SERO-4910 file (N, C-alpha, C, O; in steps of 0.05 Angstrom, whole numbers):
BEGIN
 pado doro    nc1    nc2    nc3   cac1   cac2   cac3    cc1    cc2    cc3    oc1    oc2    oc3
  Met    A   3183   1075   3117   3213   1073   3123   3247   1084   3115   3259   1065   3104
  Leu    A   3257   1097   3117   3286   1096   3103   3303   1083   3117   3301   1080   3141
  Asp    A   3327   1071   3098   3339   1053   3095   3362   1074   3098   3364   1089   3079
  Leu    A   3380   1080   3121   3402   1103   3121   3428   1083   3108   3449   1097   3107
  Asn    A   3431   1057   3099   3453   1047   3092   3451   1030   3062   3464   1012   3051
  Ser    A   3425   1047   3056   3413   1044   3026   3436   1068   3008   3446   1088   3016
  Asp    A   3437   1054   2984   3451   1067   2958   3435   1097   2948   3443   1118   2937
  Lys    A   3416   1090   2954   3400   1113   2942   3398   1138   2969   3396   1132   2993
  Ser    A   3401   1169   2956   3406   1181   2979   3381   1191   2995   3359   1188   2984
  Ile    A   3382   1205   3023   3360   1199   3035   3343   1210   3025   3322   1198   3022
  Tyr    A   3348   1245   3014   3332   1260   3003   3305   1244   2982   3282   1252   2987
  Ile    A   3307   1231   2969   3298   1216   2948   3279   1196   2969   3255   1196   2972
  Gln    A   3297   1179   2982   3281   1156   3000   3258   1181   3013   3235   1173   3012
  Ile    A   3261   1206   3023   3248   1221   3052   3222   1217   3019   3205   1200   3018
  Ala    A   3227   1234   3001   3206   1238   2976   3187   1212   2963   3163   1214   2959
  Glu    A   3199   1193   2960   3181   1166   2959   3179   1159   2984   3185   1135   2985
  Thr    A   3175   1166   3002   3167   1161   3024   3132   1176   3034   3114   1168   3048
  Ile    A   3136   1200   3018   3113   1217   3026   3095   1205   2991   3072   1212   2988
  Glu    A   3104   1194   2976   3088   1193   2948   3083   1162   2962   3062   1154   2951
  Asn    A   3089   1146   2976   3077   1126   2982   3053   1123   3001   3032   1109   3000
  Glu    A   3063   1143   3021   3030   1149   3035   3008   1161   3020   2984   1157   3024
  Ile    A   3020   1177   3003   2995   1193   2986   2983   1170   2974   2960   1165   2979
  Leu    A   2999   1153   2955   2992   1129   2937   2972   1108   2957   2958   1090   2947
  Ala    A   2974   1112   2983   2968   1087   2999   2938   1098   3015   2922   1083   3025
  Gly    A   2936   1131   3012   2908   1140   3024   2911   1156   3048   2893   1167   3061
  Asn    A   2932   1155   3052   2947   1163   3083   2954   1190   3082   2957   1202   3104
  Leu    A   2958   1203   3056   2961   1234   3059   2943   1240   3039   2950   1227   3019
  Lys    A   2920   1254   3032   2906   1266   3022   2907   1278   3017   2925   1291   3028
  Glu    A   2889   1301   2987   2892   1327   2976   2891   1343   2997   2874   1340   3015
  Glu    A   2910   1367   2997   2913   1391   3017   2911   1381   3053   2903   1393   3072
  Glu    A   2921   1360   3051   2928   1356   3072   2949   1362   3082   2967   1364   3065
  Gln    A   2957   1367   3107   2987   1371   3113   3012   1357   3118   3016   1351   3142
  Ala    A   3030   1348   3100   3050   1332   3104   3060   1332   3118   3051   1349   3134
  Pro    A   3082   1317   3126   3106   1312   3151   3126   1349   3148   3130   1360   3127
  Ser    A   3132   1356   3171   3149   1378   3162   3174   1365   3161   3175   1341   3167
  Thr    A   3206   1383   3153   3223   1376   3158   3237   1371   3184   3254   1355   3190
  Asn    A   3225   1387   3198   3230   1382   3231   3229   1357   3238   3245   1341   3246
  Gln    A   3201   1355   3232   3187   1322   3239   3198   1301   3228   3202   1281   3242
  Phe    A   3204   1302   3202   3230   1272   3188   3240   1289   3194   3226   1308   3187
  Ala    A   3266   1300   3208   3288   1306   3223   3296   1288   3243   3313   1270   3244
  Lys    A   3277   1298   3260   3269   1284   3288   3261   1262   3290   3267   1249   3310
  Leu    A   3245   1247   3267   3239   1223   3270   3256   1201   3259   3254   1178   3269
  Tyr    A   3278   1208   3235   3294   1196   3219   3334   1203   3236   3353   1199   3222
  His    A   3336   1209   3257   3357   1231   3256   3371   1237   3235   3392   1227   3228
  Ile    A   3362   1251   3226   3373   1264   3199   3376   1287   3203   3366   1298   3222
  Asn    A   3394   1303   3183   3388   1348   3179   3370   1350   3169   3362   1335   3151
  Pro    A   3357   1372   3179   3328   1387   3173   3331   1396   3138   3313   1399   3122
  Ala    A   3362   1399   3135   3360   1406   3104   3358   1380   3085   3346   1378   3064
  Thr    A   3371   1363   3098   3363   1333   3075   3334   1331   3069   3324   1329   3047
  Ala    A   3323   1331   3094   3299   1327   3093   3282   1352   3077   3267   1343   3060
  Gly    A   3283   1372   3079   3284   1399   3068   3289   1397   3025   3280   1412   3008
  Lys    A   3304   1378   3022   3317   1370   2998   3293   1350   2988   3284   1357   2966
  Gly    A   3283   1329   2998   3261   1304   2998   3234   1326   2988   3223   1327   2966
  Leu    A   3229   1335   3004   3211   1357   3012   3206   1373   2982   3187   1374   2966
  Asn    A   3230   1384   2984   3230   1416   2954   3227   1392   2928   3215   1401   2909
  Leu    A   3236   1359   2924   3234   1355   2901   3205   1349   2895   3200   1353   2872
  Leu    A   3181   1338   2912   3160   1339   2913   3140   1364   2903   3118   1365   2892
  Val    A   3158   1382   2913   3146   1413   2904   3147   1419   2879   3130   1431   2867
  Glu    A   3177   1407   2866   3176   1417   2843   3171   1398   2818   3178   1401   2794
  Asp    A   3155   1379   2831   3136   1361   2820   3109   1366   2814   3097   1357   2794
  Asn    A   3100   1383   2836   3068   1392   2845   3059   1375   2854   3035   1373   2856
  Ile    A   3076   1356   2863   3065   1347   2885   3052   1357   2916   3030   1353   2926
  Leu    A   3069   1367   2922   3066   1386   2939   3070   1405   2938   3085   1413   2921
  Tyr    A   3055   1426   2962   3054   1460   2953   3061   1477   2981   3057   1465   3002
  Lys    A   3072   1502   2982   3076   1502   3001   3058   1524   3011   3050   1541   2995
  Lys    A   3049   1527   3040   3033   1549   3049   3051   1560   3065   3064   1549   3083
  Arg    A   3053   1594   3055   3074   1609   3078   3065   1610   3109   3044   1621   3118
  Gly    A   3085   1596   3126   3085   1602   3148   3062   1570   3162   3052   1564   3183
  Leu    A   3063   1564   3147   3045   1531   3145   3049   1510   3145   3035   1494   3158
  Gly    A   3066   1503   3131   3087   1480   3122   3076   1473   3097   3060   1487   3083
  Met    A   3084   1452   3092   3075   1436   3053   3050   1425   3051   3047   1416   3074
  Phe    A   3032   1421   3041   3004   1409   3037   3013   1395   3005   3031   1400   2989
  Val    A   2985   1372   3006   2985   1347   2978   2978   1366   2969   2967   1384   2981
  Ala    A   2983   1364   2945   2971   1385   2919   2951   1373   2909   2956   1349   2908
  Glu    A   2926   1379   2900   2908   1374   2877   2920   1359   2865   2944   1362   2860
  Gly    A   2906   1336   2855   2912   1319   2835   2942   1301   2840   2950   1285   2823
  Ala    A   2957   1307   2866   2977   1296   2874   2982   1267   2873   3005   1258   2869
  Arg    A   2950   1247   2879   2956   1216   2871   2959   1207   2846   2974   1188   2841
  Lys    A   2943   1223   2822   2943   1213   2791   2972   1220   2783   2982   1209   2763
  Lys    A   2990   1242   2798   3026   1250   2789   3032   1225   2791   3036   1211   2772
  Val    A   3032   1215   2823   3054   1199   2833   3048   1177   2812   3065   1171   2795
  Leu    A   3014   1162   2816   3017   1142   2802   3030   1139   2767   3045   1123   2756
  Lys    A   3015   1164   2757   3031   1175   2728   3067   1161   2734   3079   1143   2721
  Lys    A   3075   1174   2755   3108   1180   2746   3111   1147   2748   3123   1131   2732
  Arg    A   3094   1140   2777   3107   1102   2783   3101   1085   2764   3115   1066   2759
  Gln    A   3081   1089   2753   3075   1076   2726   3103   1080   2698   3111   1059   2687
  Gln    A   3110   1095   2694   3125   1101   2672   3152   1088   2678   3165   1075   2661
  Ser    A   3162   1095   2707   3185   1092   2712   3187   1055   2717   3209   1044   2713
  Phe    A   3161   1037   2725   3161   1019   2718   3160    998   2690   3166    974   2687
  Phe    A   3151   1016   2672   3144   1001   2640   3186   1013   2634   3203    997   2626
  Lys    A   3191   1037   2640   3221   1043   2635   3239   1031   2647   3260   1027   2634
  Glu    A   3237   1021   2675   3256   1014   2687   3260    991   2698   3282    980   2698
  Ile    A   3239    983   2707   3238    960   2717   3233    928   2710   3243    906   2718
  Leu    A   3211    936   2690   3204    918   2663   3221    900   2646   3222    875   2646
  Pro    A   3236    923   2630   3258    918   2622   3276    892   2629   3281    871   2618
  Glu    A   3282    905   2658   3298    884   2675   3287    850   2678   3299    829   2679
  Ile    A   3262    857   2678   3248    835   2686   3248    820   2663   3262    800   2667
  Ile    A   3237    820   2633   3225    818   2610   3262    801   2607   3261    776   2603
  Ala    A   3291    815   2608   3308    813   2606   3320    783   2620   3335    767   2610
  Glu    A   3305    781   2650   3311    759   2667   3293    738   2659   3303    716   2660
  Ala    A   3271    739   2651   3251    723   2644   3264    714   2617   3259    690   2614
  Glu    A   3278    723   2598   3284    712   2577   3314    694   2579   3322    674   2568
  Arg    A   3323    707   2594   3341    683   2605   3334    656   2623   3348    636   2619
  Leu    A   3324    655   2633   3313    638   2646   3296    614   2626   3291    590   2631
  Glu    A   3289    631   2602   3275    617   2581   3236    614   2591   3221    595   2585
  Ile    A   3228    638   2605   3203    637   2619   3190    656   2599   3202    677   2592
  Ser    A   3165    648   2588   3149    648   2565   3125    681   2573   3114    681   2595
  Ala    A   3123    695   2561   3097    716   2567   3081    707   2575   3070    722   2592
  Glu    A   3070    686   2573   3040    663   2573   3048    656   2607   3031    662   2625
  Glu    A   3072    644   2613   3079    642   2645   3075    666   2658   3060    670   2677
  Ile    A   3091    684   2643   3091    707   2673   3060    711   2674   3048    710   2696
  Ala    A   3046    715   2651   3019    725   2649   3005    706   2666   2992    714   2685
  Glu    A   3006    687   2661   2992    664   2688   2998    671   2705   2981    683   2719
  Tyr    A   3021    668   2712   3028    670   2739   3017    694   2754   3005    688   2774
  Ile    A   3020    724   2746   3013    747   2749   2979    742   2757   2973    751   2779
  Lys    A   2962    731   2745   2932    724   2742   2931    708   2769   2915    717   2785
  Asn    A   2946    687   2775   2946    682   2796   2945    689   2817   2930    684   2835
  Gln    A   2966    704   2816   2975    724   2845   2957    743   2842   2970    761   2852
  Lys    A   2945    748   2838   2922    771   2832   2895    755   2842   2878    769   2851
  Gly    A   2891    733   2841   2869    716   2850   2875    706   2879   2858    702   2897
  Ala    A   2899    704   2882   2905    689   2912   2901    713   2935   2891    714   2958
  Ala    A   2916    735   2914   2906    765   2938   2886    772   2942   2883    787   2962
  Lys    A   2858    763   2922   2830    768   2935   2819    759   2954   2797    766   2960
***
């Protein structure tokens, strides 16, 4: 779902939406991705904006173009998205969490225990 009021660019949100669908298993390798016109119609945005988001994924070899047919999910796309997101998590998200935990005097052990309990509750 796109947030048109977000500080994040719409085309980046489109790329992330497709990535999320790949991670969730809703878009599988060799399946056709939604077209720029489908995104434009669904979210009431310019097709060029949608195309820019899809082209980001083409550049990352997550999608590929079939002339006259549209965009398709590339082989190994899920692994690529997982790796990209994991790197982002460790480089961008986790350092902020660690810094906030230190400010709040939360130990690594407390965080690990909390995560363990949450994983157990989710089962």
